[in-house]
VOGU-3710 file (C-alpha; in Angstrom, 3 decimals, decimal comma):
1> mrvllagdth> 19,823/23,561/-2,936  17,497/23,270/0,053  15,896/19,932/0,923  13,112/19,264/3,449  13,600/16,095/5,517  10,432/14,690/7,081  9,709/12,148/9,812  7,158/9,318/9,869  3,967/10,117/7,954  2,075/6,825/8,560
11> gshsqiryll> -0,248/7,358/5,606  -1,519/10,705/6,909  -2,931/12,912/4,168  -3,012/15,963/6,441  0,694/15,519/7,175  1,508/15,302/3,471  -0,444/18,502/2,803  1,398/20,204/5,653  4,816/19,087/4,355  4,078/20,171/0,801
21> dtavdkgver> 2,744/23,538/1,964  5,843/23,994/4,125  8,139/23,099/1,229  6,438/25,587/-1,073  6,580/28,281/1,623  10,306/27,652/2,187  11,152/27,541/-1,509  12,130/23,855/-1,319  11,783/21,674/-4,435  12,479/18,259/-2,867
31> iiqvgdfgfw> 11,142/16,407/0,181  12,723/13,237/1,573  10,583/11,261/4,027  12,601/8,968/6,311  10,391/5,895/6,663  7,000/4,658/7,862  5,722/6,480/4,813  2,473/4,496/4,663  2,944/2,268/1,615  0,021/-0,114/2,116
41> phledfhvqv> -1,503/-0,391/-1,381  -3,539/-3,410/-0,269  -5,574/-0,956/1,814  -5,245/2,459/0,134  -3,497/4,091/-2,842  -1,788/6,585/-0,512  1,349/6,776/-2,657  -0,746/7,643/-5,721  -2,434/10,453/-3,850  0,896/11,740/-2,530
51> nraamkagid> 2,205/11,835/-6,091  -0,858/13,741/-7,253  -0,487/16,319/-4,485  3,260/16,621/-5,122  2,670/17,225/-8,826  0,194/19,961/-8,010  2,674/21,586/-5,619  5,609/21,235/-8,022  7,597/19,194/-5,462  9,570/15,978/-5,979
61> fywldgnhen> 8,765/13,591/-3,105  11,227/10,859/-2,070  10,733/8,231/0,632  12,648/5,392/2,229  11,033/2,447/3,962  10,395/2,157/7,671  9,254/-0,952/9,503  5,588/-0,386/8,646  5,394/-0,755/4,851  3,946/-3,487/2,624
71> fdaleaevdv> 7,283/-4,898/1,520  5,749/-7,603/-0,667  3,954/-4,956/-2,719  7,048/-2,737/-2,733  9,234/-5,523/-4,116  6,687/-6,077/-6,890  6,702/-2,365/-7,739  10,406/-1,385/-7,793  13,916/-2,804/-7,589  14,488/-2,672/-3,827
81> danepqqmla> 18,157/-3,670/-4,314  18,960/-0,846/-6,730  21,895/1,443/-6,062  19,999/4,588/-7,033  16,571/6,175/-6,393  13,662/4,394/-8,079  10,969/6,482/-9,753  7,516/5,106/-8,935  5,330/7,849/-10,406  5,869/11,273/-11,969
91> nlwylprgst> 6,866/13,063/-8,739  7,317/10,101/-6,372  10,566/8,204/-5,789  11,514/5,298/-3,536  15,005/5,204/-1,996  16,305/1,611/-1,651  18,476/0,574/1,279  22,055/1,543/0,555  21,170/3,617/-2,497  23,173/6,771/-3,117
101> wewdgcrfma> 22,698/9,887/-5,207  24,149/13,369/-5,513  22,454/16,768/-5,584  24,461/19,930/-6,084  27,692/18,180/-5,120  26,230/16,751/-1,903  26,204/12,948/-1,706  23,281/11,224/0,040  22,577/7,662/1,149  19,285/6,069/2,263
111> lggafsidkd> 19,024/3,166/4,686  15,471/2,185/5,619  14,307/-0,505/8,012  13,689/-1,093/11,723  12,187/-3,672/14,081  8,518/-3,612/15,108  8,255/-4,170/18,841  4,519/-4,813/18,348  4,970/-7,474/15,653  3,244/-10,125/17,756
121> drtrgyswwh> 0,060/-8,023/17,638  0,201/-7,756/13,835  -0,723/-10,139/11,027  2,024/-11,382/8,721  1,411/-10,300/5,139  -1,287/-7,820/6,169  0,139/-5,509/8,834  3,657/-6,917/9,312  6,351/-8,096/6,899  9,575/-9,920/7,692
131> qeiityeqvd> 11,626/-7,670/5,379  11,390/-4,806/7,886  14,830/-5,224/9,476  18,172/-4,436/7,841  20,035/-7,534/6,644  23,749/-8,306/6,777  23,844/-8,175/2,976  22,291/-4,701/2,959  24,807/-3,481/5,524  27,712/-4,807/3,437
141> racergpvdv> 26,368/-3,257/0,252  25,816/0,111/1,916  29,265/0,134/3,504  30,856/-0,383/0,098  29,100/2,672/-1,377  30,543/5,334/0,909  31,677/7,873/1,734  28,629/10,170/1,805  27,835/13,597/3,201  24,294/12,898/4,481
151> llthdapegt> 22,946/9,540/5,687  19,137/9,215/5,909  17,842/6,297/7,978  14,611/5,160/9,574  16,266/3,765/12,683  18,801/5,565/14,867  22,417/4,601/15,401  23,023/2,965/18,769  23,600/5,328/21,669  22,021/8,519/20,307
161> cpiirpgyky> 18,240/8,653/20,826  17,667/9,812/24,425  14,288/8,124/24,961  15,561/4,552/24,427  15,659/2,825/27,795  15,006/-0,553/29,417  11,381/-1,338/28,614  11,282/0,821/25,473  12,935/-0,513/22,322  15,778/-1,912/24,429
171> demsrgnrla> 15,224/-5,456/23,198  17,825/-7,484/21,316  16,203/-7,119/17,879  15,753/-3,350/18,133  19,320/-2,927/19,338  20,608/-5,190/16,580  19,018/-2,989/13,933  20,491/0,138/15,539  23,909/-1,517/15,495  23,444/-2,163/11,765
181> vsavmeavkp> 22,803/1,556/11,259  25,871/2,322/13,370  28,036/0,007/11,266  27,007/1,758/8,070  27,471/5,178/9,637  30,998/4,278/10,718  31,837/2,994/7,240  30,412/5,790/5,074  31,392/8,632/7,442  28,578/11,154/6,938
191> kllvhghyhh> 28,638/14,611/8,445  24,878/14,423/9,139  22,505/11,542/9,929  18,730/12,133/10,046  16,242/9,473/11,192  12,636/8,882/12,273  11,050/5,837/13,982  11,140/7,033/17,600  8,617/9,872/17,198  10,920/12,181/19,145
201> rysgerdgvq> 12,599/15,384/18,006  16,155/15,734/19,258  19,640/16,777/18,190  22,651/14,713/19,148  26,137/13,640/18,133  27,884/10,325/17,634  31,554/9,939/16,728  31,659/13,394/15,167  28,418/12,895/13,208  25,534/15,302/13,807
211> vegldrdgmw> 22,391/13,221/14,454  18,873/14,640/14,092  15,804/12,655/15,148  12,444/13,718/13,692  8,974/13,461/15,195  5,934/11,961/13,469  2,800/13,080/11,657  0,670/15,497/13,658  3,669/16,976/15,431  4,041/19,639/12,747
221> ehswigidtd> 7,159/21,800/13,211  8,864/18,988/15,153  8,402/16,572/12,238  10,812/18,107/9,735  14,039/20,012/9,221  15,449/21,827/6,214  19,038/21,392/5,076  21,182/23,168/2,509  23,439/21,086/0,279  26,023/23,895/0,284
231> hwrep> 26,517/23,385/4,010  26,922/19,606/3,988  28,753/18,795/0,761  32,456/18,019/0,682  34,376/21,246/-0,046
//
């Protein structure tokens, strides 16, 4: 089974059309978007329109949360503490933090969340929500659900993304969230970790784990990768 993994979409309809067209062209039946999806139902029914487009394309669309989602609305819509994917609409699924599932013998885990370095310029409850960062409880729950073959996160593990530097997401809160991702990665021992958040396409390695960072909407071929479950599942 082939799966398309996509970086930040930020509520971009043109990016969704591009991803769905790419999935159809590649013969992929499932897309997983790794956070900053654009779930802001207080402003636009983006998720409804994504579902409609996915139904038309015959694609199942899955997403995990980034740091820019309306978490109050999300908590009212689905069980954000569930251990498995949550179906929101016919072809649209939300992946709670620490949730796991298996496709074709390949075991996946989702772990959304990151810190907004621009939070002071945002309005609480309108453009920023305190639930954005990973909690200790979520780390513990995720660690207990391993091992997995593929770990999908919004943030990167510490020490992998090459553009992080003093002055750019080097602050204590950003680093703390990356360390939370690292702790889960070390516990669940994936072969592959794929993340978004930094809007930078790169390939790296951390403690024997292949790490792939994805770019954002508008960056087209740099914003996604395809994987095959046959390659990553436990033999």
